[in-house]
N, C-alpha and C positions, 0 to 999 in steps of 0.2 A: 535493384536487387538489394535488399537491406539486412545486413548480417545480424544474427541473434546467437546468443550464447545458450547452450543447453545446461539446464540446472538439475541437480539431483534432489528429489523430494523424498523423504523417508529413506527405506532401505533399498528399494528396487525401482522407484518411478523416476523417469526422466520427464522433464517439462520445459517448455519454451513459451515466453511471453508473447501475446499478439499485439502487432501495432496498433496504437490507439486510434490513428487516422482512419484505419480499416475497420475497426470495431465501430467507430461512429457512422462511417458510410453505410456499414451493413445493418446498423441497428442492434449490435450486440452488446448486451450489458452483463454484469455480474449475475450468475445464476442460470443464464440461458444456455441451451444445448446448442453444441455444434457438432458437425459430422465430419470424421476424418476418413479418406480413402486413399488408397495407394494407387498410383499411376504406373503404367507399363514400364517406365524408366526408373522406378523406384522412389520417385518424389511423393511428397504426401499432399493431398489437397484438402483444405479446410472449407466446409460449406456451412453456412448459418442454417438454422431451422427454417423452413419455409413459412411464409407468413401470407395472410391474404391482402397485404398492403397494395399489391399490384391490382387488385380488383377495384380499388377506389380511385385509381388514376385514370384520368381521361386524356386521350391524345386528340388534340383539336385541330381540324383541318380547315383552313380558312378558304372557302370557295372563291372569295373575291380575288385571291392571289393566283387562282388556276386559270390559265389562258383560255382553256377549253374544257369540254366535258371528258375528252380523252386523258387529259392530264388530271383530272379530278379522279376518274376511275383508276388510273395508274397509282395514284397516291394512296387510295383506300386499299388496293391489293398489297401495296408495299407495306402498309400498317398491319394489315392481316398476316402477311408472311413474316413480319417481325414478332409475331406472337402477342400482339396487343389484343386486350379484350374489350375496352371501351373506347370507341371512335366517335367524337362529335364533330359532325360536319355542319359548319354554321357560316352564315353571311350576315353582312350589315343590313341588307335589304332583303325582300321577299325572294325566296329561291325561285328559279325559272322552271318552267315544266321540263324542259330538256335535261337540267341539272338533276332533278328529282329522278327523272326516268333512268338517267346514267347510274345514279346511285342505286335505284332499285334493281337494275340489270345486273350491276356487279355483284350485289349482294346474292343474287339468284345464282351466280357462278360459283361462289365461295361456300364451302361446307361449313356449317354450324354458326353462321353469322345471319343476324336479322335486325330489322328497325324495331326499337321498343319504345321509341319516344319520338314525337314529331310535332313540330309547328311551322308557321310560314317562313320562319328564318333559320331553322336548324332541324337535323335528324341526328338521333343518337343510336348508333350501331353497337350491338353487343355480340361478342363471339363466346360461346359456351363450350368449347372443346376441351375435353380432358384427355391429354396425351396418352394416358395409361390405357385408355380404350382404343388406341390405334398402334397396335405393333408395327414396327417400321416394315418387316419383311411382308406382312399381310397387306399394307397399303401398296408396296412396290409390285406385289403379285397382281393387285387389282389393276394397276395402270397397265401392266405387262398384258393381262387378259383382254382389257378394252382395246389395246393397241393391236394385239393378235387378231381379234375379231374384225377390226377396221381392215387389216391386211387380207384376211380371207374374203371378205366381201368385196373389196377391190378387185382381187383376182377373178373371183367368180362373175363379178359384173364385166369384166373384159372379155372373159371366155364365153359366157352364155348371153352377152349383149343385154343383159338386165339392169337397166338404168335405175330402178328402185333399190337395187342393192348398192349401187355407187351413191345414191342419195342417203341411204341408211349409214354408211361409212362416214359420210360428211357430217351427218347429225350427231355421230357419236363423239366428235371432236370436243363438244362442250363438256362431255362427262370426263374425257381425258384431262381437259384443262382444270376441271374442279379437283381431280385427285392430284394432278401435279401441284397445285397450289397449297393442297393439304399437306403434301409431302414437303414443300418447301417451308411450310410454317413448322412442321415437326422438327426438321433438320435445323433451322434457325433457332428453335427454342432449346434444342438439344445441345447447340453450340454455346448457349448462354447458362444451361444449368445442367449440373451432372446429374441430379436427380431425374430430370426429364429425360437425359440421355439414357440412363439406366432403365428408366420405365418404358421406353419404347425398344429396348433390346440393343443398345449400342454399348459395347465394351471398350473398344478402341477409339479415341478421338479421331484417328485417321479415317475411321468407317464414315464419319460425317462427310468428309471430302469425297469419298468414293460413291457415297449414296447420292450425294448432290449430283455428280457427273451422271451417274446412271439415270436419275430422275430426269435430268436435262436431256440426255440422249432420248429417253423413251417419249418426252413431250415433243422434242423435234421430229421424231419419226411419226408420231402422230399428225403433227402439220405436214409433213411431206406426204403422207398418206392422203390426207385431206385434198392437197393439190393433185395427187395422181387420180383421185376419184373424179375430180372436176374435170381434168382432161379427158378422162374416159368418156364423160357424158358428151364433151365437145367432140371427141373422136367419132361418135357414133353418126354425126351428120355427114361424115365424108367417107365411111367405110363403104367398100363393096366386095364382091365375091373374089376379085383378084388380088385383094390385100389380104385374104384371110391367112395364108401360109405364113406370112410375115408377122401379122397379128398373133399368130399361134406361137411363134418364137418369142415375141415380146412377153406373151403370158408365161412363158417357160423361164424368162430372166425374173420375172416376178415371182415364180414359185422358188427359184434358187434363193432369191433375197430372202423370202419369208422363211425357208429353211435355215438360212444363215442367221436370222434374227431370232428365230426360235431356239436354235442350238445356243446361241450366246447366252440367251436368258435362262435357258434350263441348265447350262453350265454353271451359272452363277448360283442358282438355288440348290444345285446338287453337288457343288464343289467339284465337278468332273473336268480335268485338265484336257482329257482327250477331245471331249465334246467341244470345249473352246477352241482347241487347235483346228478341229474339222471345220468350225465356223469361220476361223481366219482364212483357211485355205480356199473357201468358196469365193472370196473376194476376186481373186484372180480369174476365175471362171465368169463372173459377172462382168468384169472389166473387157474381157476379150470378146464376149458374145454381144455385149452392148455396142462396141465400136464397129463390129461386123455388120450388126443389124442396122445400124444408123447409116453406114455407107450405102447399103442397098436402098434404103428408103430415100435417100436424097437423090440417087440416081434415076429411079424409075416411077416415083409416085408423086401424087398430088401435094403441092407444097404446104397446103394447110393441113392435110393429114400428116405429113411428115413433121411439121411444127409441133403438133400435139404428141406425136410418138417420141420426138426429141425431148419434150418436156418430161414426159412419163419416165424415160429412160434416165434423164438427169436426176430426177427425184429418187429412183432406185439406186443410182450410184452413191448418193448422199447417205440413203439409208443403210447401204452396204457398208459404208465408212463408219457410221455410228455404230453398226452391229460389231464390227471389227474392234471398235474401242471398248465396248461393253464386254466382248470376248477376252481381251487383253487385261482388263480389270479382273475378270474371273480367273485367269491363269495366275496373276499376281497374287490373289487371295489363296489360292491352292498352295502356292509355294511358300507364302507366310506360315501357313498352317503345318507345313512338313507333310511328306507322302513318300511312297515307294520310289519315286523318281528323284527326288531331291530331300536328303536328310542332312542333319547336323552331326558332325564328328569332331571331336578334339583333335587339334593338330599334334602329331607325335613330336616330341622333343629329341632333337639330335645331339648325341654326346660331342 
């Protein structure tokens, strides 16, 4: 931290000089515009006028140094999440077919990025996402809707023994991944730029941390539901009429978990403390019912059937934990804003 003395200019204006090292680093010169914004703690933030310099920078991915195509795909996703717009993927020799296929596959999973130039030794990827077109709450709601549909399809597949619904839920995971990586990119960009942060609707920097957690919980719930659907398909091979009463109990646990997830997310959007609290309360019901059900399955049913039921129950337990975490974030947000339950009052001074 570098101290600077406040100077008085004219009759009423106060000024402070800008460190030269910072000015050079940010490309700020005499006559340029800078933007000053006040932080929640009263600190002032100076932001230089945005330029298009970033659009001319290419981030080079050396394929030869990637051990396999999985590493290559992860590096591309990482560059995308970091908000980079031009990514050059190159090799010292001809790119192999599996490398090209990996690059094409990963670009299809990421929103707003595509191949704009190609040769036998390189591919140039460009991302054209404008954060202003993606309000954060809208994107989070989209991920919530996709996850919610996956949940409903999984429950209906279990109850109605409709394996096509389970397959539909599995297929939706790709869309959930696409929205999650978009969210990760938006939040990373917001962390680097106050202008981006304001454009997508973030006021308090702490919101970036909270939304990162919520996005991660939603993504993980989608992954768990993918596993639930796969186990429902496998479970169908071992079900018979004698198992139906216990399968019905399993579906009821699914429904409780869905209600818990749904209430947690709605409490977030509606700033409803009671709804969030109700969601947290449901965790105990899931825990107790799951333990009771698994004991009965292990005692009296086919081991393979019990194994798939155990897998589904385990995934539901994790989903309920993530839902509890989302509800807790919602409660904290309500308390920060102030409400009829918790308000601010000056402490009375005693004589």
